[in-house]
C-alpha positions in Angstrom: 23.2 23.8 58.4 19.5 24.0 57.7 18.2 21.3 55.2 15.4 22.1 52.8 13.2 19.6 50.9 13.5 19.2 47.2 10.0 20.6 46.7 10.8 23.8 48.7 14.0 24.5 46.8 12.2 23.9 43.5 9.6 26.5 44.5 12.2 29.1 45.4 14.1 28.5 42.1 10.8 28.8 40.1 9.9 32.0 41.8 13.3 33.5 41.1 13.1 32.5 37.4 9.6 34.0 37.0 10.7 37.2 38.8 13.7 37.6 36.5 11.9 36.7 33.3 14.0 33.7 32.7 12.3 31.4 30.0 11.2 28.0 31.1 10.3 24.8 29.3 6.9 23.3 29.2 8.0 20.0 30.7 8.8 19.3 34.3 12.4 18.7 33.5 14.8 21.7 33.8 16.7 22.5 30.6 20.4 22.5 31.4 22.5 25.3 29.8 25.0 24.2 27.2 28.7 24.8 27.6 28.5 27.6 25.1 25.7 29.3 27.0 27.7 29.0 30.3 30.8 30.5 28.6 28.7 33.4 27.3 27.2 34.0 30.8 30.7 34.1 32.3 31.8 36.6 29.7 28.7 38.7 30.4 29.4 38.6 34.2 33.0 39.7 33.8 31.8 42.5 31.5 29.2 43.5 34.1 31.9 43.7 36.8 34.0 46.0 34.6 31.0 48.3 33.8 30.1 48.3 37.5 33.6 49.4 38.5 33.4 52.2 35.9 30.1 53.4 37.4 28.0 52.5 34.3 25.2 51.0 36.3 22.6 50.8 33.5 24.9 48.9 31.1 26.2 46.7 33.9 22.6 45.8 34.9 21.9 44.6 31.3 25.0 42.3 31.3 24.1 40.8 34.7 20.6 40.1 33.5 22.2 38.2 30.6 23.8 36.0 33.2 20.5 35.3 35.0 18.9 34.4 31.7 21.2 31.4 31.7 21.4 30.7 35.4 20.2 32.9 38.3 23.3 32.6 40.5 23.5 34.4 43.9 26.4 36.5 42.7 24.6 37.7 39.6 21.4 38.5 41.7 23.5 40.4 44.2 25.1 42.6 41.5 21.7 43.2 39.9 20.4 44.4 43.2 23.4 46.7 43.6 22.9 48.2 40.1 19.2 48.8 40.8 20.0 50.5 44.1 22.5 52.8 42.3 19.8 53.6 39.7 17.3 54.7 42.3 15.0 51.6 42.0 15.2 50.8 45.7 12.1 48.7 46.1 13.1 46.4 43.3 16.7 46.3 44.6 15.4 45.1 48.1 13.4 42.3 46.4 16.5 41.2 44.4 18.7 41.2 47.5 16.2 38.9 49.2 16.2 36.6 46.2 20.0 36.5 46.3 19.9 35.6 50.0 17.4 32.8 49.3 19.4 31.4 46.4 22.6 31.4 48.5 21.1 29.5 51.5 22.1 25.9 51.6 25.0 26.5 49.2 28.6 27.4 49.4 27.9 31.0 48.7 27.9 32.1 52.4 29.9 35.3 51.7 27.5 36.4 49.0 24.5 35.7 51.3 26.0 37.9 54.0 26.7 40.7 51.5 23.2 40.5 50.0 21.5 40.4 53.4 23.6 43.3 54.7 22.7 45.4 51.6 19.0 44.5 52.0 18.9 45.6 55.7 20.8 48.8 55.0 18.6 49.7 52.0 15.3 48.9 53.8 16.2 51.3 56.6 16.6 54.1 54.1 13.5 53.4 52.0 10.9 56.2 52.0 7.4 55.3 53.1 4.1 56.5 51.6 0.7 56.3 53.3 -2.2 56.9 51.0 -5.5 57.5 52.8 -9.0 58.0 51.5 -10.4 61.4 52.3 -13.6 63.3 51.6 -15.3 62.1 48.4 -12.8 59.3 47.7 -14.4 56.5 49.7 -14.9 54.3 46.6 -12.3 55.8 44.2 -9.8 53.7 42.2 -6.3 54.8 43.0 -3.1 54.3 41.0 0.5 54.9 42.1 2.8 55.7 39.1 0.3 53.9 36.8 -0.1 50.8 39.0 -3.5 50.1 40.6 -3.4 49.9 44.4 -5.4 47.2 46.1 -7.6 47.8 49.2 -5.0 46.4 51.5 -2.4 49.0 50.3 -4.7 52.0 51.0 -4.1 53.4 54.5 -1.0 51.3 55.1 2.7 52.3 54.9 4.1 51.4 51.5 7.9 51.4 50.7 8.6 53.5 47.6 11.5 54.7 45.6 12.9 58.2 46.4 12.0 60.9 44.0 8.7 62.1 42.3 5.6 60.0 42.2 2.1 60.5 40.6 -1.1 59.4 42.3 -4.3 59.5 40.3 -7.8 58.9 41.8 -10.8 58.2 39.6 -14.5 57.8 40.4 -17.6 57.9 38.2 -19.4 61.2 38.2 -16.3 63.1 39.4 -13.3 64.7 37.7 -10.0 62.7 38.2 -7.8 64.0 41.0 -4.0 64.0 40.4 -1.5 64.3 43.2 2.3 64.8 42.8 4.5 63.7 45.7 8.3 63.8 46.1 9.8 61.4 48.6 13.2 61.9 50.2 15.4 59.1 51.6 14.0 57.7 54.9 10.9 60.0 54.8 7.4 58.9 55.6 4.7 61.0 54.0 0.9 60.8 54.4 -1.3 61.7 51.4 -5.1 62.1 51.9 -7.1 61.7 48.7 -9.8 64.3 48.5 -12.2 64.4 45.5 -14.6 67.2 44.9 -18.0 66.6 43.2 -18.3 67.5 39.6 -19.6 71.1 39.2 -23.2 71.3 38.0 -23.6 72.4 34.4 -24.0 76.1 34.0 -27.3 77.1 32.3 -26.9 79.7 29.7 -29.0 82.8 30.4 -28.5 84.2 26.9 -31.5 84.0 24.7 -31.0 81.7 21.7 -29.8 83.4 18.7 -32.3 83.2 15.9 -31.0 83.2 12.4 -32.3 86.1 10.4 -34.6 85.1 7.6 -33.1 85.7 4.2 -34.2 89.0 2.8 -36.4 88.8 -0.3 -34.9 90.4 -3.4 -37.1 93.2 -4.7 -36.8 96.0 -7.2 -38.9 98.8 -8.6 -40.2 99.4 -12.1 -37.9 102.5 -12.3 -34.9 100.2 -11.8 -36.2 98.0 -14.6 -36.4 101.0 -16.9 -32.7 101.8 -16.1 -31.7 98.3 -16.9 -33.7 98.3 -20.2 -32.1 101.6 -21.2 -28.6 100.3 -20.5 -29.3 97.1 -22.4 -30.6 99.1 -25.4 -27.4 101.2 -25.4 -25.3 98.0 -25.2 -27.2 96.4 -28.2 -26.9 99.6 -30.2 -23.1 99.7 -29.5 -22.9 96.1 -30.6 -24.6 96.9 -33.9 -22.1 99.8 -34.4 -19.1 97.4 -33.9 -20.6 94.9 -36.3 -21.1 97.6 -38.9 -17.4 98.6 -38.5 -16.5 94.9 -38.8 -18.4 94.6 -42.0 -16.7 97.7 -43.4 -13.3 96.2 -42.6 -14.3 92.9 -44.2 -15.4 94.8 -47.4 -11.9 96.4 -47.6 -10.3 93.0 -47.3 -12.5 91.4 -49.8 -11.7 94.1 -52.4 -7.9 94.1 -52.0 -7.2 90.4 -51.2 -6.8 87.7 -53.8 -8.0 84.4 -52.4 -6.2 83.9 -49.1 -3.4 86.3 -50.0 -3.6 89.9 -48.7 -1.1 92.7 -48.8 0.9 93.4 -45.7 -0.6 96.9 -45.5 -4.0 95.3 -44.7 -2.7 93.6 -41.6 -4.1 96.4 -39.4 -7.5 96.2 -41.1 -7.6 92.4 -40.4 -6.8 93.0 -36.8 -9.5 95.6 -36.4 -12.0 93.3 -38.0 -11.3 90.7 -35.4 -11.6 93.2 -32.6 -14.8 94.6 -33.9 -16.2 91.1 -34.2 -15.5 90.3 -30.6 -16.8 93.7 -29.3 -19.9 93.6 -31.5 -20.9 90.1 -30.4 -20.3 90.8 -26.7 -22.3 94.1 -26.6 -25.0 92.6 -28.7 -25.5 89.6 -26.4 -25.4 91.8 -23.3 -28.0 94.1 -24.8 -30.3 91.2 -25.7 -30.0 89.7 -22.2 -30.4 93.1 -20.5 -33.5 93.8 -22.5 -35.0 90.6 -21.3 -34.1 91.3 -17.7 -35.3 94.9 -17.8 -38.6 93.9 -19.3 -39.1 91.3 -16.5 -38.2 93.9 -13.9 -40.7 96.4 -15.3 -43.4 93.7 -15.4 -42.7 92.4 -11.8 -41.3 95.5 -10.1 -42.9 97.6 -7.5 -44.2 101.1 -8.1 -42.3 103.8 -6.2 -44.4 105.6 -3.7 -44.0 109.3 -3.4 -42.4 110.5 -0.1 -44.9 112.0 2.3 -45.5 115.6 1.7 -43.4 117.8 3.9 -45.1 119.7 6.5 -45.9 123.3 5.6 -42.9 125.4 6.2 -43.5 127.6 9.2 -40.8 130.0 8.3 -42.1 133.3 7.0 -40.7 136.6 6.0 -42.7 139.8 5.6 -42.3 143.5 4.8 -44.7 145.9 6.4 -45.0 149.8 6.2 -44.4 151.7 9.4 -47.4 153.2 11.2 -48.3 156.8 11.6 -45.0 157.5 13.3 -43.3 158.2 10.0 -42.6 157.0 6.5 -40.8 153.8 5.8 -41.2 150.0 6.2 -40.3 147.2 8.7 -38.9 143.7 7.9 -39.9 140.7 10.1 -40.1 136.9 10.1 -40.4 133.6 12.1 -37.9 130.8 11.8 
């Protein structure tokens, strides 16, 4: 059996721990799991086997990861790879199978090593391959596969990928992003040339700039001022009339009321006095304001110019006596 140095085995174990996200301590000494943690890991492993047998691969994957959080055993790694394979994460499953093989080497887990290696070989033969090549306009573009940036060594070479849909995005300054959607089938090798077109030049607008219309200047004529003044005078006169009616109603109340007590029969007179007061004040104020506005319009208004005289009407109608041919008259005209 092949012997490995202590440093080599430590490197493999450290890589497995980092790949599986197992927490480590800051010191060089390895923290040993407690008996309670070991018992919990055994229970999680048995639960994972039961979920795996029921076909619940996602839940089983979570339970097996609980085991590797305590100790990354070859058995747990093998079952993690199997769950990942069933969930369609083939590239991750291949890597986990390889880690299980490395963990089982030099140990008593020969059967697990054989199972993991056989699963790895079988799955690698079925993995789809994707070849991304730089095409026209994409010589210096940045390319991502499913959100992961690809290095220069990955471009132009065959890359294993999971079966199913994938999204490739190429970006380059001065050009619009190019997005490509690819669906890979089991065992398929597909080539994808990345072609990026130049950004279209800005389209110059041929339409003349729209100029905002200047606000029209308000103007009026002296004749309109006279109309406003006349209306204002009528309003003021109407206000005076309502105030006179109000005074008459107040006189009736003052003669028939004693102090603050008035007969019920005068309730209508009191209401009319209030209405006359409101109407009188309103019309009077409108009249005063209108007289001021009308006076201003007369002073500042334009004079109306008479419309141009109409051309002389060429239509004519005439009545003429008949000639010597006989008595009578003739009617004629131009229109």
